[in-house]
N, C-alpha and C positions, 0 to 999 in steps of 0.2 A: 793171621789175623784174626782179631780179638771177634771175641762174638758181644752182639749188642745186647743190652739185656735189656726188657719189657720190664714193668714193674719191677727189677731184683730180679726175675728170673732170667737164664736163655729159653727162649724162643726154638720152636720143633725145626724152624726152619734154619738154624744156623748150619747145618752139616749138608745141606745141601749146594754141591759142587757148582757153580757156575762160567760161562769160559766168558770174561773182559779182553775185549780188542783194541791193540790203541796203533790209531791211523794214522801216520806220518804223512801220504799224502797218495796221489792216485795219477792215472795218464791218462788216455784217450792214444789211441789206434787202431790202424783199417784190419781186419783181418790179410791184408795181401802183409803189412809191418808186424804183426803176430808170426805169420810163419816162417819171413826171414827174422825172424829173431831167436840169435845162438849166443851159448855163451862164451861169456865175455863181453856184448853189446852192456852195453850201457842204456837206459832207458829213463830220462832226464820228469821226478815228478814234478804236479804243478804246487803252489809253496815258495815259499823260500826257508831258508836256511835257520833263521830263528823263529818260524813258525810257530803256534799251539800245537802240543798234537790233542784229535779226540780222539777220548775214549766211551765206543760204545757196547751192551749187555744188548743182546740178541738184534742184535742189528741197530737200537736203539742210541744216540747218541747222552750219554748220563755225568761226561766231564768232562775237564779241558786241562792238560798241561805242560810240562815241558819232557824233552829232553834230557836226562842225568845217566853217568856210567857211576855204578856202583861196584866196586871189588871186579874189573871186568867181567861187568853187565848191564846192557842198556836197562835203565829206569824209567819210569815218568813221577814228576813228582808234579800230585795234582796241584793248580792251583783254581779253578772254581769248580762247584760241582752246577749242575745243569738240572732246572726241578723237571 
């Protein structure tokens, strides 16, 4: 990611690492359902296949985007920045 310049200078915060989370969906289940979860089982997520992903930084929603593939890797194409 490129450094954001402020008045032509690099910010002291530009090298701070942050954890960005892309949320595809969520599911609700009971403790019993969780206990019975085994390898190979499928968990249905709320939402639709073409639904926007949510990008979170420290748990706060900062953007939305679309799931894309780049060279055999998942990526997110940002479609909206949240204020």
